[in-house]
Predicted model as a PDB file, atoms N, CA, C, CB and O in Angstrom, pLDDT in the B-factor column:
MODEL        1                                                                  
ATOM      1  N   MET A   1     108.518 117.698  97.360  1.00 64.00           N  
ATOM      2  CA  MET A   1     107.420 118.292  98.085  1.00 64.00           C  
ATOM      3  C   MET A   1     106.591 117.236  98.819  1.00 64.00           C  
ATOM      4  CB  MET A   1     106.544 119.080  97.138  1.00 64.00           C  
ATOM      5  O   MET A   1     106.257 117.424  99.988  1.00 64.00           O  
ATOM      6  N   PHE A   2     106.256 116.132  98.152  1.00 80.00           N  
ATOM      7  CA  PHE A   2     105.408 115.121  98.781  1.00 80.00           C  
ATOM      8  C   PHE A   2     106.111 114.428  99.943  1.00 80.00           C  
ATOM      9  CB  PHE A   2     104.978 114.090  97.752  1.00 80.00           C  
ATOM     10  O   PHE A   2     105.434 113.899 100.825  1.00 80.00           O  
ATOM     11  N   ARG A   3     107.445 114.409  99.979  1.00 89.00           N  
ATOM     12  CA  ARG A   3     108.165 113.782 101.092  1.00 89.00           C  
ATOM     13  C   ARG A   3     107.874 114.502 102.406  1.00 89.00           C  
ATOM     14  CB  ARG A   3     109.679 113.778 100.817  1.00 89.00           C  
ATOM     15  O   ARG A   3     107.723 113.871 103.452  1.00 89.00           O  
ATOM     16  N   ARG A   4     107.799 115.810 102.340  1.00 91.00           N  
ATOM     17  CA  ARG A   4     107.465 116.573 103.553  1.00 91.00           C  
ATOM     18  C   ARG A   4     106.051 116.238 104.021  1.00 91.00           C  
ATOM     19  CB  ARG A   4     107.594 118.098 103.295  1.00 91.00           C  
ATOM     20  O   ARG A   4     105.791 116.111 105.218  1.00 91.00           O  
ATOM     21  N   LYS A   5     105.155 116.098 103.068  1.00 90.00           N  
ATOM     22  CA  LYS A   5     103.775 115.766 103.431  1.00 90.00           C  
ATOM     23  C   LYS A   5     103.686 114.368 104.034  1.00 90.00           C  
ATOM     24  CB  LYS A   5     102.861 115.866 102.204  1.00 90.00           C  
ATOM     25  O   LYS A   5     102.992 114.159 105.029  1.00 90.00           O  
ATOM     26  N   LEU A   6     104.386 113.419 103.433  1.00 93.00           N  
ATOM     27  CA  LEU A   6     104.371 112.051 103.965  1.00 93.00           C  
ATOM     28  C   LEU A   6     105.051 111.989 105.329  1.00 93.00           C  
ATOM     29  CB  LEU A   6     105.062 111.086 102.988  1.00 93.00           C  
ATOM     30  O   LEU A   6     104.617 111.241 106.205  1.00 93.00           O  
ATOM     31  N   THR A   7     106.107 112.765 105.511  1.00 94.00           N  
ATOM     32  CA  THR A   7     106.778 112.825 106.817  1.00 94.00           C  
ATOM     33  C   THR A   7     105.824 113.387 107.862  1.00 94.00           C  
ATOM     34  CB  THR A   7     108.066 113.690 106.740  1.00 94.00           C  
ATOM     35  O   THR A   7     105.742 112.864 108.974  1.00 94.00           O  
ATOM     36  N   ALA A   8     105.109 114.440 107.516  1.00 93.00           N  
ATOM     37  CA  ALA A   8     104.144 115.037 108.442  1.00 93.00           C  
ATOM     38  C   ALA A   8     103.041 114.058 108.822  1.00 93.00           C  
ATOM     39  CB  ALA A   8     103.533 116.286 107.827  1.00 93.00           C  
ATOM     40  O   ALA A   8     102.478 114.137 109.914  1.00 93.00           O  
ATOM     41  N   LEU A   9     102.739 113.144 107.922  1.00 92.00           N  
ATOM     42  CA  LEU A   9     101.711 112.127 108.186  1.00 92.00           C  
ATOM     43  C   LEU A   9     102.275 110.896 108.898  1.00 92.00           C  
ATOM     44  CB  LEU A   9     101.054 111.701 106.879  1.00 92.00           C  
ATOM     45  O   LEU A   9     101.535 109.953 109.178  1.00 92.00           O  
ATOM     46  N   ASP A  10     103.581 110.897 109.193  1.00 95.00           N  
ATOM     47  CA  ASP A  10     104.277 109.766 109.826  1.00 95.00           C  
ATOM     48  C   ASP A  10     104.289 108.532 108.942  1.00 95.00           C  
ATOM     49  CB  ASP A  10     103.626 109.429 111.156  1.00 95.00           C  
ATOM     50  O   ASP A  10     104.214 107.407 109.437  1.00 95.00           O  
ATOM     51  N   TYR A  11     104.385 108.739 107.630  1.00 95.00           N  
ATOM     52  CA  TYR A  11     104.507 107.609 106.707  1.00 95.00           C  
ATOM     53  C   TYR A  11     105.817 106.900 106.985  1.00 95.00           C  
ATOM     54  CB  TYR A  11     104.434 108.075 105.221  1.00 95.00           C  
ATOM     55  O   TYR A  11     106.828 107.548 107.254  1.00 95.00           O  
ATOM     56  N   HIS A  12     105.814 105.575 106.925  1.00 94.00           N  
ATOM     57  CA  HIS A  12     106.967 104.773 107.351  1.00 94.00           C  
ATOM     58  C   HIS A  12     108.211 104.944 106.486  1.00 94.00           C  
ATOM     59  CB  HIS A  12     106.588 103.336 107.365  1.00 94.00           C  
ATOM     60  O   HIS A  12     109.311 104.681 106.971  1.00 94.00           O  
ATOM     61  N   ASN A  13     108.094 105.370 105.232  1.00 93.00           N  
ATOM     62  CA  ASN A  13     109.271 105.506 104.373  1.00 93.00           C  
ATOM     63  C   ASN A  13     109.107 106.683 103.398  1.00 93.00           C  
ATOM     64  CB  ASN A  13     109.516 104.196 103.591  1.00 93.00           C  
ATOM     65  O   ASN A  13     109.044 106.474 102.187  1.00 93.00           O  
ATOM     66  N   PRO A  14     109.039 107.898 103.910  1.00 94.00           N  
ATOM     67  CA  PRO A  14     108.814 109.035 103.007  1.00 94.00           C  
ATOM     68  C   PRO A  14     109.980 109.289 102.053  1.00 94.00           C  
ATOM     69  CB  PRO A  14     108.554 110.283 103.815  1.00 94.00           C  
ATOM     70  O   PRO A  14     109.761 109.750 100.933  1.00 94.00           O  
ATOM     71  N   ASN A  15     111.197 109.005 102.464  1.00 94.00           N  
ATOM     72  CA  ASN A  15     112.360 109.261 101.610  1.00 94.00           C  
ATOM     73  C   ASN A  15     112.493 108.237 100.497  1.00 94.00           C  
ATOM     74  CB  ASN A  15     113.623 109.273 102.440  1.00 94.00           C  
ATOM     75  O   ASN A  15     113.051 108.544  99.444  1.00 94.00           O  
ATOM     76  N   GLY A  16     111.998 107.043 100.707  1.00 94.00           N  
ATOM     77  CA  GLY A  16     112.100 105.997  99.701  1.00 94.00           C  
ATOM     78  C   GLY A  16     110.875 105.859  98.827  1.00 94.00           C  
ATOM     79  O   GLY A  16     110.841 105.019  97.928  1.00 94.00           O  
ATOM     80  N   PHE A  17     109.866 106.679  99.083  1.00 93.00           N  
ATOM     81  CA  PHE A  17     108.615 106.567  98.333  1.00 93.00           C  
ATOM     82  C   PHE A  17     108.788 107.087  96.911  1.00 93.00           C  
ATOM     83  CB  PHE A  17     107.491 107.334  99.044  1.00 93.00           C  
ATOM     84  O   PHE A  17     109.300 108.185  96.693  1.00 93.00           O  
ATOM     85  N   ASP A  18     108.352 106.279  95.950  1.00 93.00           N  
ATOM     86  CA  ASP A  18     108.416 106.640  94.534  1.00 93.00           C  
ATOM     87  C   ASP A  18     106.993 106.645  93.991  1.00 93.00           C  
ATOM     88  CB  ASP A  18     109.331 105.648  93.724  1.00 93.00           C  
ATOM     89  O   ASP A  18     106.410 105.584  93.770  1.00 93.00           O  
ATOM     90  N   CYS A  19     106.436 107.818  93.776  1.00 87.00           N  
ATOM     91  CA  CYS A  19     105.037 107.915  93.350  1.00 87.00           C  
ATOM     92  C   CYS A  19     104.825 107.400  91.931  1.00 87.00           C  
ATOM     93  CB  CYS A  19     104.565 109.352  93.442  1.00 87.00           C  
ATOM     94  O   CYS A  19     103.683 107.210  91.513  1.00 87.00           O  
ATOM     95  N   THR A  20     105.899 107.170  91.186  1.00 91.00           N  
ATOM     96  CA  THR A  20     105.752 106.614  89.839  1.00 91.00           C  
ATOM     97  C   THR A  20     105.702 105.091  89.853  1.00 91.00           C  
ATOM     98  CB  THR A  20     106.895 107.080  88.952  1.00 91.00           C  
ATOM     99  O   THR A  20     105.392 104.473  88.835  1.00 91.00           O  
ATOM    100  N   ASP A  21     106.006 104.480  91.003  1.00 95.00           N  
ATOM    101  CA  ASP A  21     105.916 103.026  91.169  1.00 95.00           C  
ATOM    102  C   ASP A  21     104.481 102.696  91.580  1.00 95.00           C  
ATOM    103  CB  ASP A  21     106.956 102.496  92.239  1.00 95.00           C  
ATOM    104  O   ASP A  21     104.048 103.048  92.677  1.00 95.00           O  
ATOM    105  N   GLU A  22     103.760 102.031  90.711  1.00 95.00           N  
ATOM    106  CA  GLU A  22     102.334 101.764  90.934  1.00 95.00           C  
ATOM    107  C   GLU A  22     102.078 100.998  92.228  1.00 95.00           C  
ATOM    108  CB  GLU A  22     101.765 100.984  89.765  1.00 95.00           C  
ATOM    109  O   GLU A  22     101.125 101.307  92.944  1.00 95.00           O  
ATOM    110  N   THR A  23     102.905 100.012  92.539  1.00 96.00           N  
ATOM    111  CA  THR A  23     102.705  99.225  93.760  1.00 96.00           C  
ATOM    112  C   THR A  23     102.928 100.086  94.997  1.00 96.00           C  
ATOM    113  CB  THR A  23     103.651  98.009  93.783  1.00 96.00           C  
ATOM    114  O   THR A  23     102.146 100.020  95.946  1.00 96.00           O  
ATOM    115  N   GLN A  24     103.979 100.885  94.997  1.00 95.00           N  
ATOM    116  CA  GLN A  24     104.226 101.772  96.139  1.00 95.00           C  
ATOM    117  C   GLN A  24     103.092 102.773  96.303  1.00 95.00           C  
ATOM    118  CB  GLN A  24     105.561 102.512  95.968  1.00 95.00           C  
ATOM    119  O   GLN A  24     102.653 103.051  97.419  1.00 95.00           O  
ATOM    120  N   PHE A  25     102.627 103.306  95.191  1.00 91.00           N  
ATOM    121  CA  PHE A  25     101.517 104.256  95.254  1.00 91.00           C  
ATOM    122  C   PHE A  25     100.273 103.599  95.841  1.00 91.00           C  
ATOM    123  CB  PHE A  25     101.210 104.817  93.858  1.00 91.00           C  
ATOM    124  O   PHE A  25      99.623 104.168  96.718  1.00 91.00           O  
ATOM    125  N   ARG A  26      99.945 102.413  95.364  1.00 94.00           N  
ATOM    126  CA  ARG A  26      98.755 101.707  95.865  1.00 94.00           C  
ATOM    127  C   ARG A  26      98.897 101.396  97.353  1.00 94.00           C  
ATOM    128  CB  ARG A  26      98.524 100.400  95.071  1.00 94.00           C  
ATOM    129  O   ARG A  26      97.944 101.559  98.116  1.00 94.00           O  
ATOM    130  N   ASN A  27     100.079 100.953  97.765  1.00 95.00           N  
ATOM    131  CA  ASN A  27     100.314 100.676  99.185  1.00 95.00           C  
ATOM    132  C   ASN A  27     100.164 101.939 100.024  1.00 95.00           C  
ATOM    133  CB  ASN A  27     101.711 100.075  99.389  1.00 95.00           C  
ATOM    134  O   ASN A  27      99.621 101.898 101.128  1.00 95.00           O  
ATOM    135  N   CYS A  28     100.638 103.040  99.506  1.00 93.00           N  
ATOM    136  CA  CYS A  28     100.506 104.307 100.226  1.00 93.00           C  
ATOM    137  C   CYS A  28      99.038 104.693 100.396  1.00 93.00           C  
ATOM    138  CB  CYS A  28     101.261 105.421  99.490  1.00 93.00           C  
ATOM    139  O   CYS A  28      98.636 105.149 101.466  1.00 93.00           O  
ATOM    140  N   ILE A  29      98.251 104.514  99.361  1.00 90.00           N  
ATOM    141  CA  ILE A  29      96.818 104.832  99.442  1.00 90.00           C  
ATOM    142  C   ILE A  29      96.135 103.948 100.485  1.00 90.00           C  
ATOM    143  CB  ILE A  29      96.138 104.654  98.059  1.00 90.00           C  
ATOM    144  O   ILE A  29      95.313 104.429 101.265  1.00 90.00           O  
ATOM    145  N   VAL A  30      96.470 102.668 100.499  1.00 93.00           N  
ATOM    146  CA  VAL A  30      95.890 101.767 101.499  1.00 93.00           C  
ATOM    147  C   VAL A  30      96.313 102.201 102.901  1.00 93.00           C  
ATOM    148  CB  VAL A  30      96.321 100.300 101.235  1.00 93.00           C  
ATOM    149  O   VAL A  30      95.495 102.223 103.820  1.00 93.00           O  
ATOM    150  N   TRP A  31      97.593 102.547 103.062  1.00 94.00           N  
ATOM    151  CA  TRP A  31      98.080 103.012 104.363  1.00 94.00           C  
ATOM    152  C   TRP A  31      97.333 104.276 104.788  1.00 94.00           C  
ATOM    153  CB  TRP A  31      99.602 103.278 104.312  1.00 94.00           C  
ATOM    154  O   TRP A  31      96.911 104.391 105.939  1.00 94.00           O  
ATOM    155  N   LEU A  32      97.169 105.225 103.859  1.00 91.00           N  
ATOM    156  CA  LEU A  32      96.439 106.443 104.185  1.00 91.00           C  
ATOM    157  C   LEU A  32      95.006 106.141 104.617  1.00 91.00           C  
ATOM    158  CB  LEU A  32      96.436 107.387 102.991  1.00 91.00           C  
ATOM    159  O   LEU A  32      94.507 106.720 105.582  1.00 91.00           O  
ATOM    160  N   GLU A  33      94.349 105.235 103.898  1.00 91.00           N  
ATOM    161  CA  GLU A  33      92.975 104.873 104.268  1.00 91.00           C  
ATOM    162  C   GLU A  33      92.952 104.219 105.647  1.00 91.00           C  
ATOM    163  CB  GLU A  33      92.356 103.921 103.213  1.00 91.00           C  
ATOM    164  O   GLU A  33      92.098 104.539 106.473  1.00 91.00           O  
ATOM    165  N   ASP A  34      93.885 103.307 105.897  1.00 93.00           N  
ATOM    166  CA  ASP A  34      93.905 102.587 107.179  1.00 93.00           C  
ATOM    167  C   ASP A  34      94.275 103.487 108.360  1.00 93.00           C  
ATOM    168  CB  ASP A  34      94.884 101.430 107.104  1.00 93.00           C  
ATOM    169  O   ASP A  34      93.716 103.349 109.448  1.00 93.00           O  
ATOM    170  N   GLN A  35      95.204 104.395 108.145  1.00 93.00           N  
ATOM    171  CA  GLN A  35      95.751 105.163 109.257  1.00 93.00           C  
ATOM    172  C   GLN A  35      95.198 106.579 109.411  1.00 93.00           C  
ATOM    173  CB  GLN A  35      97.209 105.242 109.108  1.00 93.00           C  
ATOM    174  O   GLN A  35      95.102 107.090 110.526  1.00 93.00           O  
ATOM    175  N   LYS A  36      94.839 107.204 108.312  1.00 91.00           N  
ATOM    176  CA  LYS A  36      94.493 108.626 108.385  1.00 91.00           C  
ATOM    177  C   LYS A  36      93.090 108.965 107.897  1.00 91.00           C  
ATOM    178  CB  LYS A  36      95.475 109.408 107.596  1.00 91.00           C  
ATOM    179  O   LYS A  36      92.350 109.667 108.586  1.00 91.00           O  
ATOM    180  N   ILE A  37      92.723 108.485 106.738  1.00 88.00           N  
ATOM    181  CA  ILE A  37      91.459 108.906 106.136  1.00 88.00           C  
ATOM    182  C   ILE A  37      90.271 108.208 106.783  1.00 88.00           C  
ATOM    183  CB  ILE A  37      91.469 108.628 104.638  1.00 88.00           C  
ATOM    184  O   ILE A  37      89.342 108.861 107.259  1.00 88.00           O  
ATOM    185  N   ARG A  38      90.305 106.898 106.799  1.00 89.00           N  
ATOM    186  CA  ARG A  38      89.254 106.063 107.416  1.00 89.00           C  
ATOM    187  C   ARG A  38      87.853 106.384 106.890  1.00 89.00           C  
ATOM    188  CB  ARG A  38      89.274 106.241 108.930  1.00 89.00           C  
ATOM    189  O   ARG A  38      86.882 106.481 107.641  1.00 89.00           O  
ATOM    190  N   HIS A  39      87.797 106.541 105.586  1.00 86.00           N  
ATOM    191  CA  HIS A  39      86.511 106.800 104.937  1.00 86.00           C  
ATOM    192  C   HIS A  39      85.615 105.562 104.980  1.00 86.00           C  
ATOM    193  CB  HIS A  39      86.727 107.246 103.482  1.00 86.00           C  
ATOM    194  O   HIS A  39      84.412 105.660 105.223  1.00 86.00           O  
ATOM    195  N   TYR A  40      86.220 104.394 104.740  1.00 88.00           N  
ATOM    196  CA  TYR A  40      85.478 103.133 104.727  1.00 88.00           C  
ATOM    197  C   TYR A  40      85.616 102.396 106.051  1.00 88.00           C  
ATOM    198  CB  TYR A  40      85.960 102.243 103.583  1.00 88.00           C  
ATOM    199  O   TYR A  40      86.617 102.539 106.753  1.00 88.00           O  
ATOM    200  N   LYS A  41      84.604 101.611 106.381  1.00 92.00           N  
ATOM    201  CA  LYS A  41      84.718 100.690 107.504  1.00 92.00           C  
ATOM    202  C   LYS A  41      85.777  99.650 107.131  1.00 92.00           C  
ATOM    203  CB  LYS A  41      83.330 100.011 107.844  1.00 92.00           C  
ATOM    204  O   LYS A  41      86.009  99.399 105.948  1.00 92.00           O  
ATOM    205  N   ILE A  42      86.410  99.054 108.120  1.00 92.00           N  
ATOM    206  CA  ILE A  42      87.479  98.079 107.871  1.00 92.00           C  
ATOM    207  C   ILE A  42      87.015  96.984 106.923  1.00 92.00           C  
ATOM    208  CB  ILE A  42      87.957  97.460 109.188  1.00 92.00           C  
ATOM    209  O   ILE A  42      87.744  96.605 106.007  1.00 92.00           O  
ATOM    210  N   GLU A  43      85.825  96.482 107.133  1.00 93.00           N  
ATOM    211  CA  GLU A  43      85.330  95.381 106.306  1.00 93.00           C  
ATOM    212  C   GLU A  43      85.013  95.809 104.868  1.00 93.00           C  
ATOM    213  CB  GLU A  43      84.092  94.786 106.940  1.00 93.00           C  
ATOM    214  O   GLU A  43      84.849  94.962 103.990  1.00 93.00           O  
ATOM    215  N   ASP A  44      84.927  97.101 104.632  1.00 91.00           N  
ATOM    216  CA  ASP A  44      84.623  97.604 103.286  1.00 91.00           C  
ATOM    217  C   ASP A  44      85.869  98.030 102.503  1.00 91.00           C  
ATOM    218  CB  ASP A  44      83.673  98.776 103.387  1.00 91.00           C  
ATOM    219  O   ASP A  44      85.750  98.597 101.416  1.00 91.00           O  
ATOM    220  N   ARG A  45      87.047  97.765 103.039  1.00 92.00           N  
ATOM    221  CA  ARG A  45      88.299  98.181 102.388  1.00 92.00           C  
ATOM    222  C   ARG A  45      88.910  97.103 101.507  1.00 92.00           C  
ATOM    223  CB  ARG A  45      89.304  98.589 103.428  1.00 92.00           C  
ATOM    224  O   ARG A  45      89.999  97.304 100.970  1.00 92.00           O  
ATOM    225  N   GLY A  46      88.256  95.988 101.345  1.00 94.00           N  
ATOM    226  CA  GLY A  46      88.807  94.846 100.623  1.00 94.00           C  
ATOM    227  C   GLY A  46      89.237  95.154  99.201  1.00 94.00           C  
ATOM    228  O   GLY A  46      90.329  94.763  98.788  1.00 94.00           O  
ATOM    229  N   ASN A  47      88.402  95.844  98.451  1.00 92.00           N  
ATOM    230  CA  ASN A  47      88.758  96.153  97.061  1.00 92.00           C  
ATOM    231  C   ASN A  47      89.973  97.067  96.980  1.00 92.00           C  
ATOM    232  CB  ASN A  47      87.576  96.801  96.344  1.00 92.00           C  
ATOM    233  O   ASN A  47      90.791  96.937  96.069  1.00 92.00           O  
ATOM    234  N   LEU A  48      90.093  97.981  97.919  1.00 93.00           N  
ATOM    235  CA  LEU A  48      91.237  98.876  97.942  1.00 93.00           C  
ATOM    236  C   LEU A  48      92.501  98.139  98.393  1.00 93.00           C  
ATOM    237  CB  LEU A  48      90.959 100.065  98.862  1.00 93.00           C  
ATOM    238  O   LEU A  48      93.601  98.445  97.934  1.00 93.00           O  
ATOM    239  N   ARG A  49      92.336  97.173  99.288  1.00 95.00           N  
ATOM    240  CA  ARG A  49      93.477  96.409  99.798  1.00 95.00           C  
ATOM    241  C   ARG A  49      94.002  95.377  98.797  1.00 95.00           C  
ATOM    242  CB  ARG A  49      93.090  95.710 101.080  1.00 95.00           C  
ATOM    243  O   ARG A  49      95.121  94.888  98.948  1.00 95.00           O  
ATOM    244  N   ASN A  50      93.223  95.050  97.799  1.00 96.00           N  
ATOM    245  CA  ASN A  50      93.633  94.054  96.807  1.00 96.00           C  
ATOM    246  C   ASN A  50      94.526  94.740  95.765  1.00 96.00           C  
ATOM    247  CB  ASN A  50      92.380  93.384  96.125  1.00 96.00           C  
ATOM    248  O   ASN A  50      94.116  94.971  94.627  1.00 96.00           O  
ATOM    249  N   ILE A  51      95.737  95.054  96.179  1.00 96.00           N  
ATOM    250  CA  ILE A  51      96.669  95.865  95.392  1.00 96.00           C  
ATOM    251  C   ILE A  51      96.969  95.296  94.005  1.00 96.00           C  
ATOM    252  CB  ILE A  51      97.951  96.018  96.145  1.00 96.00           C  
ATOM    253  O   ILE A  51      96.992  96.068  93.047  1.00 96.00           O  
ATOM    254  N   PRO A  52      97.200  93.993  93.843  1.00 97.00           N  
ATOM    255  CA  PRO A  52      97.527  93.493  92.500  1.00 97.00           C  
ATOM    256  C   PRO A  52      96.324  93.348  91.553  1.00 97.00           C  
ATOM    257  CB  PRO A  52      98.200  92.165  92.627  1.00 97.00           C  
ATOM    258  O   PRO A  52      96.493  93.021  90.379  1.00 97.00           O  
ATOM    259  N   SER A  53      95.144  93.587  92.054  1.00 96.00           N  
ATOM    260  CA  SER A  53      93.940  93.385  91.251  1.00 96.00           C  
ATOM    261  C   SER A  53      93.846  94.373  90.087  1.00 96.00           C  
ATOM    262  CB  SER A  53      92.707  93.510  92.128  1.00 96.00           C  
ATOM    263  O   SER A  53      94.205  95.543  90.214  1.00 96.00           O  
ATOM    264  N   SER A  54      93.359  93.877  88.964  1.00 96.00           N  
ATOM    265  CA  SER A  54      93.113  94.765  87.825  1.00 96.00           C  
ATOM    266  C   SER A  54      91.914  95.679  88.096  1.00 96.00           C  
ATOM    267  CB  SER A  54      92.875  93.940  86.542  1.00 96.00           C  
ATOM    268  O   SER A  54      91.712  96.664  87.385  1.00 96.00           O  
ATOM    269  N   ASP A  55      91.117  95.355  89.127  1.00 94.00           N  
ATOM    270  CA  ASP A  55      89.973  96.189  89.503  1.00 94.00           C  
ATOM    271  C   ASP A  55      90.345  97.277  90.513  1.00 94.00           C  
ATOM    272  CB  ASP A  55      88.869  95.320  90.076  1.00 94.00           C  
ATOM    273  O   ASP A  55      89.497  98.087  90.888  1.00 94.00           O  
ATOM    274  N   TRP A  56      91.618  97.300  90.960  1.00 93.00           N  
ATOM    275  CA  TRP A  56      92.038  98.286  91.953  1.00 93.00           C  
ATOM    276  C   TRP A  56      91.760  99.715  91.495  1.00 93.00           C  
ATOM    277  CB  TRP A  56      93.516  98.122  92.255  1.00 93.00           C  
ATOM    278  O   TRP A  56      91.273 100.513  92.296  1.00 93.00           O  
ATOM    279  N   PRO A  57      92.046 100.072  90.251  1.00 92.00           N  
ATOM    280  CA  PRO A  57      91.768 101.461  89.825  1.00 92.00           C  
ATOM    281  C   PRO A  57      90.300 101.870  89.998  1.00 92.00           C  
ATOM    282  CB  PRO A  57      92.163 101.637  88.368  1.00 92.00           C  
ATOM    283  O   PRO A  57      90.007 103.038  90.253  1.00 92.00           O  
ATOM    284  N   ILE A  58      89.402 100.931  89.862  1.00 91.00           N  
ATOM    285  CA  ILE A  58      87.980 101.227  90.048  1.00 91.00           C  
ATOM    286  C   ILE A  58      87.702 101.578  91.503  1.00 91.00           C  
ATOM    287  CB  ILE A  58      87.110 100.032  89.610  1.00 91.00           C  
ATOM    288  O   ILE A  58      87.001 102.547  91.795  1.00 91.00           O  
ATOM    289  N   ALA A  59      88.262 100.772  92.422  1.00 91.00           N  
ATOM    290  CA  ALA A  59      88.101 101.043  93.852  1.00 91.00           C  
ATOM    291  C   ALA A  59      88.727 102.386  94.218  1.00 91.00           C  
ATOM    292  CB  ALA A  59      88.733  99.915  94.691  1.00 91.00           C  
ATOM    293  O   ALA A  59      88.179 103.145  95.018  1.00 91.00           O  
ATOM    294  N   TYR A  60      89.871 102.660  93.624  1.00 88.00           N  
ATOM    295  CA  TYR A  60      90.568 103.919  93.885  1.00 88.00           C  
ATOM    296  C   TYR A  60      89.763 105.119  93.384  1.00 88.00           C  
ATOM    297  CB  TYR A  60      91.951 103.905  93.227  1.00 88.00           C  
ATOM    298  O   TYR A  60      89.674 106.133  94.076  1.00 88.00           O  
ATOM    299  N   GLN A  61      89.181 105.018  92.201  1.00 87.00           N  
ATOM    300  CA  GLN A  61      88.407 106.125  91.643  1.00 87.00           C  
ATOM    301  C   GLN A  61      87.187 106.471  92.503  1.00 87.00           C  
ATOM    302  CB  GLN A  61      87.960 105.782  90.232  1.00 87.00           C  
ATOM    303  O   GLN A  61      86.718 107.609  92.495  1.00 87.00           O  
ATOM    304  N   LYS A  62      86.687 105.496  93.231  1.00 85.00           N  
ATOM    305  CA  LYS A  62      85.529 105.730  94.096  1.00 85.00           C  
ATOM    306  C   LYS A  62      85.934 106.363  95.432  1.00 85.00           C  
ATOM    307  CB  LYS A  62      84.791 104.414  94.349  1.00 85.00           C  
ATOM    308  O   LYS A  62      85.078 106.831  96.183  1.00 85.00           O  
ATOM    309  N   HIS A  63      87.230 106.378  95.723  1.00 82.00           N  
ATOM    310  CA  HIS A  63      87.726 106.845  97.016  1.00 82.00           C  
ATOM    311  C   HIS A  63      88.075 108.333  96.974  1.00 82.00           C  
ATOM    312  CB  HIS A  63      88.953 106.030  97.439  1.00 82.00           C  
ATOM    313  O   HIS A  63      88.515 108.833  95.939  1.00 82.00           O  
ATOM    314  N   PRO A  64      87.885 109.034  98.072  1.00 75.00           N  
ATOM    315  CA  PRO A  64      88.232 110.462  98.105  1.00 75.00           C  
ATOM    316  C   PRO A  64      89.723 110.733  97.893  1.00 75.00           C  
ATOM    317  CB  PRO A  64      87.804 111.056  99.423  1.00 75.00           C  
ATOM    318  O   PRO A  64      90.098 111.861  97.574  1.00 75.00           O  
ATOM    319  N   ALA A  65      90.562 109.744  98.061  1.00 70.00           N  
ATOM    320  CA  ALA A  65      92.009 109.921  97.912  1.00 70.00           C  
ATOM    321  C   ALA A  65      92.433 110.132  96.464  1.00 70.00           C  
ATOM    322  CB  ALA A  65      92.732 108.721  98.476  1.00 70.00           C  
ATOM    323  O   ALA A  65      93.611 110.375  96.198  1.00 70.00           O  
ATOM    324  N   THR A  66      91.509 110.046  95.539  1.00 71.00           N  
ATOM    325  CA  THR A  66      91.881 110.258  94.138  1.00 71.00           C  
ATOM    326  C   THR A  66      92.470 111.649  93.934  1.00 71.00           C  
ATOM    327  CB  THR A  66      90.664 110.062  93.225  1.00 71.00           C  
ATOM    328  O   THR A  66      93.227 111.871  92.989  1.00 71.00           O  
ATOM    329  N   ARG A  67      92.132 112.572  94.803  1.00 66.00           N  
ATOM    330  CA  ARG A  67      92.691 113.922  94.718  1.00 66.00           C  
ATOM    331  C   ARG A  67      94.154 113.946  95.131  1.00 66.00           C  
ATOM    332  CB  ARG A  67      91.891 114.883  95.589  1.00 66.00           C  
ATOM    333  O   ARG A  67      94.885 114.856  94.741  1.00 66.00           O  
ATOM    334  N   ILE A  68      94.598 112.965  95.914  1.00 63.00           N  
ATOM    335  CA  ILE A  68      95.975 112.926  96.415  1.00 63.00           C  
ATOM    336  C   ILE A  68      96.971 112.794  95.280  1.00 63.00           C  
ATOM    337  CB  ILE A  68      96.156 111.773  97.398  1.00 63.00           C  
ATOM    338  O   ILE A  68      97.950 113.537  95.227  1.00 63.00           O  
ATOM    339  N   ARG A  69      96.737 111.866  94.376  1.00 60.00           N  
ATOM    340  CA  ARG A  69      97.690 111.633  93.301  1.00 60.00           C  
ATOM    341  C   ARG A  69      97.821 112.876  92.423  1.00 60.00           C  
ATOM    342  CB  ARG A  69      97.262 110.424  92.458  1.00 60.00           C  
ATOM    343  O   ARG A  69      98.926 113.241  92.019  1.00 60.00           O  
ATOM    344  N   LYS A  70      96.706 113.518  92.132  1.00 61.00           N  
ATOM    345  CA  LYS A  70      96.760 114.742  91.329  1.00 61.00           C  
ATOM    346  C   LYS A  70      97.638 115.776  92.026  1.00 61.00           C  
ATOM    347  CB  LYS A  70      95.334 115.310  91.089  1.00 61.00           C  
ATOM    348  O   LYS A  70      98.444 116.447  91.381  1.00 61.00           O  
ATOM    349  N   SER A  71      97.481 115.903  93.335  1.00 63.00           N  
ATOM    350  CA  SER A  71      98.258 116.863  94.105  1.00 63.00           C  
ATOM    351  C   SER A  71      99.752 116.518  94.084  1.00 63.00           C  
ATOM    352  CB  SER A  71      97.748 116.917  95.545  1.00 63.00           C  
ATOM    353  O   SER A  71     100.595 117.401  93.928  1.00 63.00           O  
ATOM    354  N   ILE A  72     100.070 115.243  94.240  1.00 59.00           N  
ATOM    355  CA  ILE A  72     101.469 114.797  94.239  1.00 59.00           C  
ATOM    356  C   ILE A  72     102.091 115.068  92.882  1.00 59.00           C  
ATOM    357  CB  ILE A  72     101.574 113.291  94.591  1.00 59.00           C  
ATOM    358  O   ILE A  72     103.190 115.618  92.803  1.00 59.00           O  
ATOM    359  N   MET A  73     101.417 114.696  91.831  1.00 58.00           N  
ATOM    360  CA  MET A  73     101.968 114.852  90.494  1.00 58.00           C  
ATOM    361  C   MET A  73     102.132 116.325  90.108  1.00 58.00           C  
ATOM    362  CB  MET A  73     101.080 114.150  89.486  1.00 58.00           C  
ATOM    363  O   MET A  73     103.085 116.686  89.416  1.00 58.00           O  
ATOM    364  N   GLU A  74     101.219 117.156  90.548  1.00 64.00           N  
ATOM    365  CA  GLU A  74     101.294 118.580  90.211  1.00 64.00           C  
ATOM    366  C   GLU A  74     102.431 119.280  90.957  1.00 64.00           C  
ATOM    367  CB  GLU A  74      99.966 119.267  90.530  1.00 64.00           C  
ATOM    368  O   GLU A  74     102.969 120.274  90.469  1.00 64.00           O  
ATOM    369  N   ASN A  75     102.798 118.771  92.131  1.00 59.00           N  
ATOM    370  CA  ASN A  75     103.792 119.440  92.966  1.00 59.00           C  
ATOM    371  C   ASN A  75     105.207 118.903  92.773  1.00 59.00           C  
ATOM    372  CB  ASN A  75     103.405 119.310  94.407  1.00 59.00           C  
ATOM    373  O   ASN A  75     106.111 119.323  93.495  1.00 59.00           O  
ATOM    374  N   GLU A  76     105.426 118.017  91.855  1.00 54.00           N  
ATOM    375  CA  GLU A  76     106.774 117.489  91.634  1.00 54.00           C  
ATOM    376  C   GLU A  76     107.578 118.423  90.788  1.00 54.00           C  
ATOM    377  CB  GLU A  76     106.724 116.123  90.985  1.00 54.00           C  
ATOM    378  O   GLU A  76     108.741 118.146  90.495  1.00 54.00           O  
TER     379      GLU A  76                                                      
ENDMDL                                                                          
END                                                                             
């Protein structure tokens, strides 16, 4: 189900996306923020862009995209 959604959003690799891979998921969230959501100013995206950081989940929880993962997981 999520592949169709990512394809509709012009995600660069919807067929290869694995939502259970934490790094791929984090990269997808950053891509969504950069390309589609644009909730934060570019200069305010640093915490979200720091994918390997142990503080990344905190930045993610503050972002409106937290609803995305719930939707993806529920529709699998």
